[in-house]
A tleap script that builds the chain and sets N, CA, C and O, in Angstrom:
source leaprc.protein.ff14SB
mol = sequence {
  NMET SER THR PRO THR ALA ALA ALA ALA PRO
  LEU THR THR GLN ASP ALA GLU ALA LEU ILE
  GLU ALA ALA ARG THR ALA ALA GLU ALA ALA
  GLY VAL ALA ALA ALA VAL THR VAL LEU ASP
  ALA GLY GLY HIE LEU LEU ALA PHE ARG ARG
  ASP ASP ARG ALA VAL LEU ILE ALA GLY GLU
  THR SER THR ARG LYS ALA TYR THR ALA LEU
  GLN LEU ASP ALA PRO THR ALA ASP LEU VAL
  ASP ALA VAL GLN PRO GLY GLY LEU PHE HIE
  THR LEU PRO THR ALA LEU ASP ARG PRO LEU
  LEU PHE ILE ALA GLY GLY VAL PRO VAL HIE
  ARG ASP GLY ARG LEU ILE GLY ALA VAL GLY
  VAL GLY GLY GLY ALA PRO ASP GLN ASP HIE
  GLY PHE ALA THR THR ALA VAL ALA SER LEU
  CVAL
}
set mol.1.N position { -13.470 33.718 -5.015 }
set mol.1.CA position { -12.042 33.537 -4.863 }
set mol.1.C position { -11.787 32.377 -3.913 }
set mol.1.O position { -12.390 32.300 -2.843 }
set mol.2.N position { -10.911 31.492 -4.295 }
set mol.2.CA position { -10.633 30.335 -3.449 }
set mol.2.C position { -9.561 30.666 -2.422 }
set mol.2.O position { -8.686 31.502 -2.647 }
set mol.3.N position { -9.659 29.995 -1.311 }
set mol.3.CA position { -8.689 30.173 -0.244 }
set mol.3.C position { -7.588 29.144 -0.416 }
set mol.3.O position { -7.872 27.953 -0.541 }
set mol.4.N position { -6.330 29.583 -0.425 }
set mol.4.CA position { -5.248 28.610 -0.568 }
set mol.4.C position { -5.220 27.656 0.629 }
set mol.4.O position { -5.471 28.055 1.766 }
set mol.5.N position { -4.918 26.417 0.354 }
set mol.5.CA position { -4.812 25.434 1.427 }
set mol.5.C position { -3.347 25.127 1.670 }
set mol.5.O position { -2.526 25.122 0.753 }
set mol.6.N position { -3.050 24.875 2.916 }
set mol.6.CA position { -1.674 24.546 3.269 }
set mol.6.C position { -1.335 23.154 2.738 }
set mol.6.O position { -2.158 22.239 2.786 }
set mol.7.N position { -0.143 23.014 2.245 }
set mol.7.CA position { 0.306 21.714 1.740 }
set mol.7.C position { 0.595 20.790 2.920 }
set mol.7.O position { 1.140 21.209 3.940 }
set mol.8.N position { 0.223 19.549 2.759 }
set mol.8.CA position { 0.539 18.553 3.787 }
set mol.8.C position { 2.011 18.205 3.679 }
set mol.8.O position { 2.578 18.172 2.587 }
set mol.9.N position { 2.615 17.950 4.816 }
set mol.9.CA position { 4.025 17.539 4.811 }
set mol.9.C position { 4.149 16.230 4.050 }
set mol.9.O position { 3.349 15.318 4.261 }
set mol.10.N position { 5.122 16.123 3.181 }
set mol.10.CA position { 5.280 14.890 2.409 }
set mol.10.C position { 5.717 13.726 3.293 }
set mol.10.O position { 6.186 13.910 4.416 }
set mol.11.N position { 5.550 12.546 2.760 }
set mol.11.CA position { 6.009 11.335 3.421 }
set mol.11.C position { 7.536 11.342 3.372 }
set mol.11.O position { 8.126 11.479 2.300 }
set mol.12.N position { 8.161 11.197 4.514 }
set mol.12.CA position { 9.625 11.230 4.582 }
set mol.12.C position { 10.194 9.814 4.647 }
set mol.12.O position { 9.461 8.846 4.851 }
set mol.13.N position { 11.486 9.711 4.473 }
set mol.13.CA position { 12.116 8.399 4.617 }
set mol.13.C position { 11.974 7.898 6.049 }
set mol.13.O position { 11.867 6.692 6.272 }
set mol.14.N position { 11.970 8.804 7.019 }
set mol.14.CA position { 11.763 8.405 8.410 }
set mol.14.C position { 10.352 7.830 8.578 }
set mol.14.O position { 10.175 6.809 9.243 }
set mol.15.N position { 9.343 8.486 7.975 }
set mol.15.CA position { 7.975 7.951 7.996 }
set mol.15.C position { 7.940 6.573 7.344 }
set mol.15.O position { 7.321 5.643 7.861 }
set mol.16.N position { 8.607 6.458 6.211 }
set mol.16.CA position { 8.598 5.199 5.464 }
set mol.16.C position { 9.213 4.073 6.285 }
set mol.16.O position { 8.688 2.960 6.303 }
set mol.17.N position { 10.308 4.351 6.958 }
set mol.17.CA position { 10.939 3.335 7.803 }
set mol.17.C position { 10.021 2.938 8.961 }
set mol.17.O position { 9.973 1.770 9.347 }
set mol.18.N position { 9.292 3.915 9.516 }
set mol.18.CA position { 8.349 3.621 10.597 }
set mol.18.C position { 7.198 2.745 10.084 }
set mol.18.O position { 6.746 1.841 10.786 }
set mol.19.N position { 6.730 3.011 8.874 }
set mol.19.CA position { 5.676 2.186 8.280 }
set mol.19.C position { 6.163 0.761 8.055 }
set mol.19.O position { 5.449 -0.200 8.342 }
set mol.20.N position { 7.376 0.630 7.541 }
set mol.20.CA position { 7.975 -0.695 7.313 }
set mol.20.C position { 8.055 -1.456 8.635 }
set mol.20.O position { 7.664 -2.620 8.718 }
set mol.21.N position { 8.557 -0.792 9.652 }
set mol.21.CA position { 8.743 -1.452 10.949 }
set mol.21.C position { 7.406 -1.869 11.549 }
set mol.21.O position { 7.294 -2.974 12.080 }
set mol.22.N position { 6.391 -1.014 11.479 }
set mol.22.CA position { 5.080 -1.351 12.048 }
set mol.22.C position { 4.443 -2.522 11.313 }
set mol.22.O position { 3.879 -3.417 11.943 }
set mol.23.N position { 4.528 -2.525 9.986 }
set mol.23.CA position { 3.954 -3.631 9.210 }
set mol.23.C position { 4.728 -4.914 9.461 }
set mol.23.O position { 4.129 -5.980 9.608 }
set mol.24.N position { 6.036 -4.828 9.512 }
set mol.24.CA position { 6.877 -6.003 9.753 }
set mol.24.C position { 6.607 -6.588 11.132 }
set mol.24.O position { 6.518 -7.806 11.289 }
set mol.25.N position { 6.479 -5.729 12.120 }
set mol.25.CA position { 6.208 -6.186 13.487 }
set mol.25.C position { 4.858 -6.902 13.560 }
set mol.25.O position { 4.742 -7.951 14.192 }
set mol.26.N position { 3.841 -6.331 12.911 }
set mol.26.CA position { 2.511 -6.953 12.900 }
set mol.26.C position { 2.562 -8.304 12.194 }
set mol.26.O position { 1.968 -9.274 12.665 }
set mol.27.N position { 3.264 -8.371 11.074 }
set mol.27.CA position { 3.375 -9.626 10.331 }
set mol.27.C position { 4.125 -10.670 11.151 }
set mol.27.O position { 3.712 -11.828 11.224 }
set mol.28.N position { 5.209 -10.261 11.756 }
set mol.28.CA position { 6.002 -11.192 12.562 }
set mol.28.C position { 5.178 -11.732 13.733 }
set mol.28.O position { 5.262 -12.918 14.051 }
set mol.29.N position { 4.387 -10.875 14.373 }
set mol.29.CA position { 3.542 -11.315 15.488 }
set mol.29.C position { 2.520 -12.355 15.040 }
set mol.29.O position { 2.110 -13.212 15.822 }
set mol.30.N position { 2.112 -12.272 13.764 }
set mol.30.CA position { 1.154 -13.227 13.210 }
set mol.30.C position { 1.840 -14.443 12.601 }
set mol.30.O position { 1.172 -15.342 12.089 }
set mol.31.N position { 3.170 -14.477 12.653 }
set mol.31.CA position { 3.909 -15.602 12.093 }
set mol.31.C position { 3.994 -15.575 10.579 }
set mol.31.O position { 4.172 -16.618 9.950 }
set mol.32.N position { 3.868 -14.389 9.982 }
set mol.32.CA position { 3.894 -14.245 8.524 }
set mol.32.C position { 5.206 -13.600 8.087 }
set mol.32.O position { 5.609 -12.567 8.622 }
set mol.33.N position { 5.865 -14.217 7.116 }
set mol.33.CA position { 7.062 -13.645 6.497 }
set mol.33.C position { 6.582 -12.774 5.341 }
set mol.33.O position { 6.040 -13.280 4.358 }
set mol.34.N position { 6.782 -11.473 5.461 }
set mol.34.CA position { 6.174 -10.538 4.508 }
set mol.34.C position { 7.197 -9.625 3.857 }
set mol.34.O position { 8.339 -9.499 4.299 }
set mol.35.N position { 6.735 -8.992 2.785 }
set mol.35.CA position { 7.470 -7.915 2.136 }
set mol.35.C position { 6.623 -6.656 2.280 }
set mol.35.O position { 5.395 -6.718 2.211 }
set mol.36.N position { 7.269 -5.529 2.478 }
set mol.36.CA position { 6.568 -4.265 2.664 }
set mol.36.C position { 7.200 -3.221 1.762 }
set mol.36.O position { 8.422 -3.084 1.708 }
set mol.37.N position { 6.346 -2.484 1.050 }
set mol.37.CA position { 6.795 -1.418 0.162 }
set mol.37.C position { 6.124 -0.117 0.576 }
set mol.37.O position { 4.936 -0.108 0.897 }
set mol.38.N position { 6.874 0.981 0.571 }
set mol.38.CA position { 6.316 2.308 0.831 }
set mol.38.C position { 6.664 3.203 -0.351 }
set mol.38.O position { 7.829 3.336 -0.725 }
set mol.39.N position { 5.631 3.816 -0.933 }
set mol.39.CA position { 5.793 4.750 -2.046 }
set mol.39.C position { 5.415 6.150 -1.607 }
set mol.39.O position { 4.554 6.319 -0.743 }
set mol.40.N position { 6.056 7.167 -2.199 }
set mol.40.CA position { 5.658 8.545 -1.923 }
set mol.40.C position { 4.487 8.924 -2.826 }
set mol.40.O position { 4.008 8.089 -3.594 }
set mol.41.N position { 4.026 10.154 -2.746 }
set mol.41.CA position { 2.848 10.594 -3.498 }
set mol.41.C position { 3.047 10.509 -5.009 }
set mol.41.O position { 2.072 10.408 -5.755 }
set mol.42.N position { 4.289 10.548 -5.465 }
set mol.42.CA position { 4.574 10.443 -6.887 }
set mol.42.C position { 4.757 9.013 -7.368 }
set mol.42.O position { 5.027 8.783 -8.547 }
set mol.43.N position { 4.612 8.056 -6.466 }
set mol.43.CA position { 4.770 6.656 -6.829 }
set mol.43.C position { 6.207 6.177 -6.791 }
set mol.43.O position { 6.521 5.103 -7.304 }
set mol.44.N position { 7.086 6.972 -6.183 }
set mol.44.CA position { 8.501 6.615 -6.102 }
set mol.44.C position { 8.769 5.805 -4.839 }
set mol.44.O position { 8.188 6.074 -3.788 }
set mol.45.N position { 9.635 4.830 -4.942 }
set mol.45.CA position { 9.976 3.968 -3.827 }
set mol.45.C position { 10.704 4.752 -2.744 }
set mol.45.O position { 11.728 5.383 -3.001 }
set mol.46.N position { 10.163 4.704 -1.529 }
set mol.46.CA position { 10.832 5.318 -0.374 }
set mol.46.C position { 11.495 4.263 0.495 }
set mol.46.O position { 12.574 4.491 1.040 }
set mol.47.N position { 10.848 3.103 0.625 }
set mol.47.CA position { 11.417 2.045 1.457 }
set mol.47.C position { 10.843 0.701 1.025 }
set mol.47.O position { 9.714 0.603 0.544 }
set mol.48.N position { 11.663 -0.330 1.215 }
set mol.48.CA position { 11.240 -1.686 0.875 }
set mol.48.C position { 11.977 -2.651 1.789 }
set mol.48.O position { 13.158 -2.477 2.088 }
set mol.49.N position { 11.247 -3.676 2.225 }
set mol.49.CA position { 11.897 -4.739 2.993 }
set mol.49.C position { 11.156 -6.037 2.745 }
set mol.49.O position { 9.930 -6.095 2.838 }
set mol.50.N position { 11.912 -7.078 2.429 }
set mol.50.CA position { 11.349 -8.420 2.276 }
set mol.50.C position { 12.031 -9.314 3.283 }
set mol.50.O position { 13.255 -9.444 3.294 }
set mol.51.N position { 11.215 -9.937 4.140 }
set mol.51.CA position { 11.735 -10.891 5.114 }
set mol.51.C position { 12.479 -11.986 4.361 }
set mol.51.O position { 12.047 -12.395 3.284 }
set mol.52.N position { 13.563 -12.454 4.898 }
set mol.52.CA position { 14.363 -13.505 4.267 }
set mol.52.C position { 13.540 -14.747 3.950 }
set mol.52.O position { 13.832 -15.453 2.985 }
set mol.53.N position { 12.528 -15.015 4.742 }
set mol.53.CA position { 11.715 -16.216 4.572 }
set mol.53.C position { 10.496 -15.997 3.671 }
set mol.53.O position { 9.788 -16.949 3.345 }
set mol.54.N position { 10.254 -14.758 3.272 }
set mol.54.CA position { 9.081 -14.464 2.442 }
set mol.54.C position { 9.264 -15.035 1.036 }
set mol.54.O position { 10.376 -15.084 0.513 }
set mol.55.N position { 8.166 -15.460 0.443 }
set mol.55.CA position { 8.241 -15.936 -0.936 }
set mol.55.C position { 8.696 -14.774 -1.813 }
set mol.55.O position { 8.367 -13.618 -1.547 }
set mol.56.N position { 9.444 -15.086 -2.846 }
set mol.56.CA position { 10.024 -14.029 -3.676 }
set mol.56.C position { 8.979 -13.115 -4.301 }
set mol.56.O position { 9.206 -11.911 -4.425 }
set mol.57.N position { 7.840 -13.669 -4.694 }
set mol.57.CA position { 6.812 -12.854 -5.338 }
set mol.57.C position { 6.205 -11.820 -4.388 }
set mol.57.O position { 5.573 -10.865 -4.842 }
set mol.58.N position { 6.386 -11.996 -3.085 }
set mol.58.CA position { 5.843 -11.052 -2.108 }
set mol.58.C position { 6.387 -9.646 -2.331 }
set mol.58.O position { 5.680 -8.665 -2.098 }
set mol.59.N position { 7.627 -9.542 -2.775 }
set mol.59.CA position { 8.203 -8.227 -3.052 }
set mol.59.C position { 7.471 -7.519 -4.173 }
set mol.59.O position { 7.158 -6.332 -4.070 }
set mol.60.N position { 7.201 -8.241 -5.234 }
set mol.60.CA position { 6.482 -7.657 -6.374 }
set mol.60.C position { 5.047 -7.330 -6.006 }
set mol.60.O position { 4.543 -6.266 -6.367 }
set mol.61.N position { 4.378 -8.231 -5.291 }
set mol.61.CA position { 2.978 -7.970 -4.958 }
set mol.61.C position { 2.850 -6.804 -3.991 }
set mol.61.O position { 1.911 -6.017 -4.104 }
set mol.62.N position { 3.773 -6.673 -3.039 }
set mol.62.CA position { 3.687 -5.542 -2.110 }
set mol.62.C position { 3.828 -4.214 -2.850 }
set mol.62.O position { 3.141 -3.244 -2.530 }
set mol.63.N position { 4.707 -4.174 -3.827 }
set mol.63.CA position { 4.911 -2.944 -4.598 }
set mol.63.C position { 3.697 -2.619 -5.463 }
set mol.63.O position { 3.277 -1.465 -5.537 }
set mol.64.N position { 3.140 -3.620 -6.107 }
set mol.64.CA position { 1.959 -3.389 -6.951 }
set mol.64.C position { 0.743 -3.000 -6.125 }
set mol.64.O position { -0.057 -2.167 -6.551 }
set mol.65.N position { 0.599 -3.591 -4.955 }
set mol.65.CA position { -0.515 -3.224 -4.081 }
set mol.65.C position { -0.386 -1.772 -3.639 }
set mol.65.O position { -1.369 -1.032 -3.639 }
set mol.66.N position { 0.823 -1.360 -3.261 }
set mol.66.CA position { 1.038 0.037 -2.862 }
set mol.66.C position { 0.734 0.975 -4.021 }
set mol.66.O position { 0.081 2.001 -3.834 }
set mol.67.N position { 1.200 0.632 -5.208 }
set mol.67.CA position { 0.980 1.471 -6.391 }
set mol.67.C position { -0.512 1.594 -6.708 }
set mol.67.O position { -0.985 2.679 -7.045 }
set mol.68.N position { -1.244 0.505 -6.603 }
set mol.68.CA position { -2.677 0.521 -6.887 }
set mol.68.C position { -3.417 1.378 -5.865 }
set mol.68.O position { -4.275 2.181 -6.232 }
set mol.69.N position { -3.089 1.210 -4.588 }
set mol.69.CA position { -3.719 2.014 -3.534 }
set mol.69.C position { -3.436 3.497 -3.749 }
set mol.69.O position { -4.310 4.338 -3.536 }
set mol.70.N position { -2.223 3.812 -4.168 }
set mol.70.CA position { -1.848 5.199 -4.415 }
set mol.70.C position { -2.608 5.777 -5.611 }
set mol.70.O position { -3.186 6.860 -5.517 }
set mol.71.N position { -2.607 5.064 -6.717 }
set mol.71.CA position { -3.222 5.581 -7.943 }
set mol.71.C position { -4.729 5.770 -7.808 }
set mol.71.O position { -5.291 6.704 -8.381 }
set mol.72.N position { -5.386 4.890 -7.057 }
set mol.72.CA position { -6.840 4.972 -6.918 }
set mol.72.C position { -7.258 5.559 -5.574 }
set mol.72.O position { -8.450 5.669 -5.287 }
set mol.73.N position { -6.279 5.936 -4.748 }
set mol.73.CA position { -6.523 6.544 -3.442 }
set mol.73.C position { -7.567 5.754 -2.651 }
set mol.73.O position { -8.521 6.312 -2.108 }
set mol.74.N position { -7.355 4.445 -2.607 }
set mol.74.CA position { -8.267 3.562 -1.889 }
set mol.74.C position { -7.522 2.297 -1.480 }
set mol.74.O position { -6.607 1.855 -2.175 }
set mol.75.N position { -7.916 1.721 -0.356 }
set mol.75.CA position { -7.322 0.427 0.009 }
set mol.75.C position { -7.650 -0.605 -1.066 }
set mol.75.O position { -8.775 -0.654 -1.562 }
set mol.76.N position { -6.682 -1.413 -1.418 }
set mol.76.CA position { -6.928 -2.421 -2.453 }
set mol.76.C position { -7.997 -3.413 -2.010 }
set mol.76.O position { -8.678 -4.001 -2.851 }
set mol.77.N position { -8.155 -3.608 -0.701 }
set mol.77.CA position { -9.212 -4.500 -0.199 }
set mol.77.C position { -10.588 -4.007 -0.639 }
set mol.77.O position { -11.502 -4.807 -0.838 }
set mol.78.N position { -10.737 -2.686 -0.791 }
set mol.78.CA position { -12.022 -2.108 -1.196 }
set mol.78.C position { -12.252 -2.187 -2.699 }
set mol.78.O position { -13.346 -1.880 -3.173 }
set mol.79.N position { -11.235 -2.594 -3.455 }
set mol.79.CA position { -11.306 -2.580 -4.917 }
set mol.79.C position { -11.442 -3.959 -5.540 }
set mol.79.O position { -11.650 -4.068 -6.749 }
set mol.80.N position { -11.330 -5.003 -4.749 }
set mol.80.CA position { -11.331 -6.367 -5.268 }
set mol.80.C position { -12.596 -6.653 -6.084 }
set mol.80.O position { -12.509 -7.209 -7.179 }
set mol.81.N position { -13.753 -6.283 -5.571 }
set mol.81.CA position { -15.014 -6.545 -6.285 }
set mol.81.C position { -15.135 -5.719 -7.565 }
set mol.81.O position { -15.822 -6.125 -8.502 }
set mol.82.N position { -14.472 -4.564 -7.607 }
set mol.82.CA position { -14.588 -3.672 -8.767 }
set mol.82.C position { -13.966 -4.249 -10.027 }
set mol.82.O position { -14.301 -3.808 -11.127 }
set mol.83.N position { -13.064 -5.229 -9.899 }
set mol.83.CA position { -12.433 -5.815 -11.080 }
set mol.83.C position { -13.039 -7.159 -11.465 }
set mol.83.O position { -12.581 -7.810 -12.404 }
set mol.84.N position { -14.055 -7.562 -10.745 }
set mol.84.CA position { -14.759 -8.794 -11.099 }
set mol.84.C position { -15.634 -8.537 -12.325 }
set mol.84.O position { -15.967 -7.384 -12.598 }
set mol.85.N position { -16.011 -9.562 -13.063 }
set mol.85.CA position { -16.888 -9.354 -14.221 }
set mol.85.C position { -18.115 -8.539 -13.833 }
set mol.85.O position { -18.813 -8.852 -12.868 }
set mol.86.N position { -18.358 -7.495 -14.602 }
set mol.86.CA position { -19.468 -6.593 -14.333 }
set mol.86.C position { -19.112 -5.457 -13.403 }
set mol.86.O position { -19.917 -4.546 -13.208 }
set mol.87.N position { -17.916 -5.489 -12.820 }
set mol.87.CA position { -17.491 -4.442 -11.899 }
set mol.87.C position { -17.035 -3.187 -12.625 }
set mol.87.O position { -16.704 -3.226 -13.810 }
set mol.88.N position { -17.022 -2.083 -11.905 }
set mol.88.CA position { -16.655 -0.781 -12.456 }
set mol.88.C position { -15.287 -0.779 -13.143 }
set mol.88.O position { -15.114 -0.132 -14.176 }
set mol.89.N position { -14.318 -1.499 -12.575 }
set mol.89.CA position { -12.960 -1.511 -13.114 }
set mol.89.C position { -12.595 -2.853 -13.746 }
set mol.89.O position { -11.415 -3.198 -13.814 }
set mol.90.N position { -13.578 -3.607 -14.206 }
set mol.90.CA position { -13.341 -4.958 -14.715 }
set mol.90.C position { -12.193 -5.033 -15.719 }
set mol.90.O position { -11.377 -5.950 -15.638 }
set mol.91.N position { -12.108 -4.104 -16.653 }
set mol.91.CA position { -11.067 -4.170 -17.685 }
set mol.91.C position { -9.812 -3.365 -17.325 }
set mol.91.O position { -8.822 -3.407 -18.056 }
set mol.92.N position { -9.845 -2.648 -16.229 }
set mol.92.CA position { -8.711 -1.786 -15.875 }
set mol.92.C position { -7.381 -2.522 -15.744 }
set mol.92.O position { -6.374 -2.019 -16.241 }
set mol.93.N position { -7.327 -3.687 -15.101 }
set mol.93.CA position { -6.020 -4.345 -14.964 }
set mol.93.C position { -5.346 -4.674 -16.293 }
set mol.93.O position { -4.118 -4.728 -16.359 }
set mol.94.N position { -6.122 -4.894 -17.347 }
set mol.94.CA position { -5.510 -5.210 -18.638 }
set mol.94.C position { -5.499 -4.024 -19.592 }
set mol.94.O position { -4.832 -4.077 -20.625 }
set mol.95.N position { -6.219 -2.960 -19.270 }
set mol.95.CA position { -6.298 -1.800 -20.164 }
set mol.95.C position { -5.094 -0.878 -20.037 }
set mol.95.O position { -4.767 -0.149 -20.974 }
set mol.96.N position { -4.442 -0.905 -18.901 }
set mol.96.CA position { -3.313 -0.015 -18.650 }
set mol.96.C position { -2.011 -0.781 -18.615 }
set mol.96.O position { -1.972 -1.950 -18.233 }
set mol.97.N position { -0.961 -0.123 -19.010 }
set mol.97.CA position { 0.367 -0.716 -18.905 }
set mol.97.C position { 0.993 -0.256 -17.588 }
set mol.97.O position { 2.070 0.339 -17.569 }
set mol.98.N position { 0.304 -0.541 -16.509 }
set mol.98.CA position { 0.750 -0.146 -15.176 }
set mol.98.C position { 0.702 -1.344 -14.246 }
set mol.98.O position { -0.055 -2.286 -14.482 }
set mol.99.N position { 1.498 -1.315 -13.199 }
set mol.99.CA position { 1.573 -2.463 -12.293 }
set mol.99.C position { 0.460 -2.498 -11.242 }
set mol.99.O position { 0.742 -2.536 -10.044 }
set mol.100.N position { -0.799 -2.484 -11.682 }
set mol.100.CA position { -1.914 -2.526 -10.748 }
set mol.100.C position { -2.160 -3.950 -10.265 }
set mol.100.O position { -1.985 -4.909 -11.017 }
set mol.101.N position { -2.568 -4.080 -9.003 }
set mol.101.CA position { -2.889 -5.386 -8.449 }
set mol.101.C position { -4.046 -5.220 -7.476 }
set mol.101.O position { -3.922 -4.551 -6.451 }
set mol.102.N position { -5.160 -5.831 -7.807 }
set mol.102.CA position { -6.380 -5.687 -7.030 }
set mol.102.C position { -6.536 -6.841 -6.050 }
set mol.102.O position { -7.481 -7.625 -6.138 }
set mol.103.N position { -5.594 -6.932 -5.114 }
set mol.103.CA position { -5.619 -7.907 -4.037 }
set mol.103.C position { -5.385 -7.117 -2.753 }
set mol.103.O position { -4.551 -6.212 -2.724 }
set mol.104.N position { -6.109 -7.452 -1.701 }
set mol.104.CA position { -5.980 -6.730 -0.434 }
set mol.104.C position { -4.533 -6.706 0.046 }
set mol.104.O position { -3.803 -7.689 -0.083 }
set mol.105.N position { -4.133 -5.562 0.605 }
set mol.105.CA position { -2.781 -5.405 1.146 }
set mol.105.C position { -2.151 -4.068 0.832 }
set mol.105.O position { -1.055 -3.776 1.310 }
set mol.106.N position { -2.831 -3.234 0.022 }
set mol.106.CA position { -2.336 -1.893 -0.275 }
set mol.106.C position { -3.236 -0.864 0.392 }
set mol.106.O position { -4.460 -0.970 0.327 }
set mol.107.N position { -2.625 0.142 1.039 }
set mol.107.CA position { -3.391 1.165 1.748 }
set mol.107.C position { -2.763 2.534 1.479 }
set mol.107.O position { -1.554 2.705 1.632 }
set mol.108.N position { -3.591 3.517 1.077 }
set mol.108.CA position { -3.047 4.860 0.887 }
set mol.108.C position { -2.698 5.498 2.233 }
set mol.108.O position { -3.253 5.133 3.269 }
set mol.109.N position { -1.779 6.447 2.199 }
set mol.109.CA position { -1.375 7.180 3.396 }
set mol.109.C position { -1.774 8.633 3.198 }
set mol.109.O position { -1.418 9.257 2.199 }
set mol.110.N position { -2.524 9.167 4.169 }
set mol.110.CA position { -2.973 10.558 4.112 }
set mol.110.C position { -2.390 11.334 5.296 }
set mol.110.O position { -2.162 10.783 6.373 }
set mol.111.N position { -2.161 12.601 5.067 }
set mol.111.CA position { -1.757 13.514 6.141 }
set mol.111.C position { -2.516 14.811 5.918 }
set mol.111.O position { -2.503 15.367 4.820 }
set mol.112.N position { -3.167 15.281 6.948 }
set mol.112.CA position { -3.957 16.505 6.862 }
set mol.112.C position { -4.950 16.443 5.696 }
set mol.112.O position { -5.184 17.435 5.007 }
set mol.113.N position { -5.526 15.256 5.494 }
set mol.113.CA position { -6.527 15.080 4.450 }
set mol.113.C position { -5.977 14.956 3.043 }
set mol.113.O position { -6.746 14.899 2.083 }
set mol.114.N position { -4.678 14.913 2.903 }
set mol.114.CA position { -4.053 14.825 1.572 }
set mol.114.C position { -3.336 13.493 1.395 }
set mol.114.O position { -2.744 12.961 2.335 }
set mol.115.N position { -3.396 12.966 0.183 }
set mol.115.CA position { -2.697 11.730 -0.156 }
set mol.115.C position { -1.200 12.014 -0.249 }
set mol.115.O position { -0.768 12.849 -1.044 }
set mol.116.N position { -0.409 11.308 0.575 }
set mol.116.CA position { 1.040 11.547 0.567 }
set mol.116.C position { 1.844 10.298 0.233 }
set mol.116.O position { 3.073 10.355 0.177 }
set mol.117.N position { 1.170 9.169 0.009 }
set mol.117.CA position { 1.886 7.950 -0.323 }
set mol.117.C position { 1.019 6.731 -0.115 }
set mol.117.O position { -0.200 6.835 0.029 }
set mol.118.N position { 1.658 5.570 -0.101 }
set mol.118.CA position { 0.936 4.317 0.109 }
set mol.118.C position { 1.889 3.260 0.623 }
set mol.118.O position { 3.099 3.322 0.404 }
set mol.119.N position { 1.313 2.288 1.315 }
set mol.119.CA position { 2.069 1.139 1.789 }
set mol.119.C position { 1.419 -0.120 1.229 }
set mol.119.O position { 0.194 -0.217 1.147 }
set mol.120.N position { 2.249 -1.073 0.850 }
set mol.120.CA position { 1.752 -2.351 0.362 }
set mol.120.C position { 2.449 -3.479 1.085 }
set mol.120.O position { 3.646 -3.412 1.361 }
set mol.121.N position { 1.683 -4.525 1.394 }
set mol.121.CA position { 2.232 -5.685 2.085 }
set mol.121.C position { 1.871 -6.929 1.298 }
set mol.121.O position { 0.733 -7.079 0.853 }
set mol.122.N position { 2.835 -7.824 1.124 }
set mol.122.CA position { 2.616 -9.104 0.470 }
set mol.122.C position { 3.283 -10.210 1.264 }
set mol.122.O position { 4.265 -9.978 1.968 }
set mol.123.N position { 2.747 -11.405 1.147 }
set mol.123.CA position { 3.363 -12.544 1.809 }
set mol.123.C position { 2.391 -13.358 2.632 }
set mol.123.O position { 2.586 -14.558 2.821 }
set mol.124.N position { 1.348 -12.719 3.123 }
set mol.124.CA position { 0.336 -13.432 3.883 }
set mol.124.C position { -0.913 -13.604 3.041 }
set mol.124.O position { -0.915 -13.319 1.844 }
set mol.125.N position { -1.973 -14.071 3.677 }
set mol.125.CA position { -3.274 -14.104 3.009 }
set mol.125.C position { -3.704 -12.656 2.797 }
set mol.125.O position { -3.300 -11.783 3.564 }
set mol.126.N position { -4.514 -12.380 1.773 }
set mol.126.CA position { -4.902 -10.993 1.510 }
set mol.126.C position { -5.446 -10.245 2.724 }
set mol.126.O position { -5.084 -9.087 2.937 }
set mol.127.N position { -6.304 -10.872 3.524 }
set mol.127.CA position { -6.848 -10.171 4.686 }
set mol.127.C position { -5.762 -9.893 5.725 }
set mol.127.O position { -5.814 -8.882 6.424 }
set mol.128.N position { -4.780 -10.788 5.825 }
set mol.128.CA position { -3.656 -10.537 6.728 }
set mol.128.C position { -2.840 -9.347 6.234 }
set mol.128.O position { -2.521 -8.444 7.006 }
set mol.129.N position { -2.507 -9.350 4.953 }
set mol.129.CA position { -1.712 -8.259 4.387 }
set mol.129.C position { -2.415 -6.920 4.581 }
set mol.129.O position { -1.778 -5.921 4.914 }
set mol.130.N position { -3.731 -6.903 4.372 }
set mol.130.CA position { -4.506 -5.677 4.578 }
set mol.130.C position { -4.391 -5.229 6.037 }
set mol.130.O position { -4.199 -4.045 6.314 }
set mol.131.N position { -4.508 -6.165 6.951 }
set mol.131.CA position { -4.397 -5.828 8.367 }
set mol.131.C position { -3.032 -5.274 8.725 }
set mol.131.O position { -2.937 -4.317 9.494 }
set mol.132.N position { -1.978 -5.855 8.183 }
set mol.132.CA position { -0.620 -5.372 8.464 }
set mol.132.C position { -0.426 -3.957 7.913 }
set mol.132.O position { 0.157 -3.099 8.576 }
set mol.133.N position { -0.916 -3.726 6.700 }
set mol.133.CA position { -0.780 -2.396 6.086 }
set mol.133.C position { -1.604 -1.355 6.849 }
set mol.133.O position { -1.139 -0.239 7.080 }
set mol.134.N position { -2.817 -1.723 7.236 }
set mol.134.CA position { -3.689 -0.809 7.983 }
set mol.134.C position { -3.074 -0.476 9.343 }
set mol.134.O position { -3.110 0.671 9.789 }
set mol.135.N position { -2.512 -1.491 9.992 }
set mol.135.CA position { -1.841 -1.276 11.278 }
set mol.135.C position { -0.680 -0.295 11.108 }
set mol.135.O position { -0.489 0.600 11.932 }
set mol.136.N position { 0.081 -0.467 10.047 }
set mol.136.CA position { 1.227 0.418 9.809 }
set mol.136.C position { 0.772 1.858 9.607 }
set mol.136.O position { 1.333 2.779 10.201 }
set mol.137.N position { -0.245 2.054 8.769 }
set mol.137.CA position { -0.721 3.407 8.494 }
set mol.137.C position { -1.292 4.043 9.761 }
set mol.137.O position { -1.077 5.229 10.010 }
set mol.138.N position { -2.017 3.264 10.562 }
set mol.138.CA position { -2.595 3.779 11.805 }
set mol.138.C position { -1.507 4.194 12.802 }
set mol.138.O position { -1.733 5.065 13.642 }
set mol.139.N position { -0.337 3.574 12.708 }
set mol.139.CA position { 0.743 3.875 13.645 }
set mol.139.C position { 1.503 5.157 13.282 }
set mol.139.O position { 2.249 5.689 14.104 }
set mol.140.N position { 1.317 5.644 12.071 }
set mol.140.CA position { 2.058 6.820 11.617 }
set mol.140.C position { 1.490 8.069 12.298 }
set mol.140.O position { 0.312 8.394 12.151 }
set mol.141.N position { 2.339 8.743 13.030 }
set mol.141.CA position { 1.897 9.940 13.760 }
set mol.141.C position { 2.175 11.183 12.954 }
set mol.141.O position { 1.873 12.289 13.402 }
savepdb mol mol.pdb
quit
């Protein structure tokens, strides 16, 4: 007989705003104009912000990075090699009609060991975006 596990508290709009603020602050400190997207566990948009100076595509890339991190429950930085020729997910980006993007900057959000959402950052270099997203997730209490 299995023991029921307690459900983790879902990602709230207050959490999402805190993630946006932490990622934005980190990006601003680095001189990067970024877009930040926060999705809940179901892939629904909880919060979004694009700096006025960010390139327009940053909004789309931040959302796709968050969605990819959520769907695969892994930072997108860890998945970049998997879509290269010969990689485990080489055909995945074209096999699905989903907005997946295998560029660093998407990070899943866990609470009590459970996946509760994801954050995606676009606008900087991939390693910068990954750092901003990781900083945001680490700041979530």
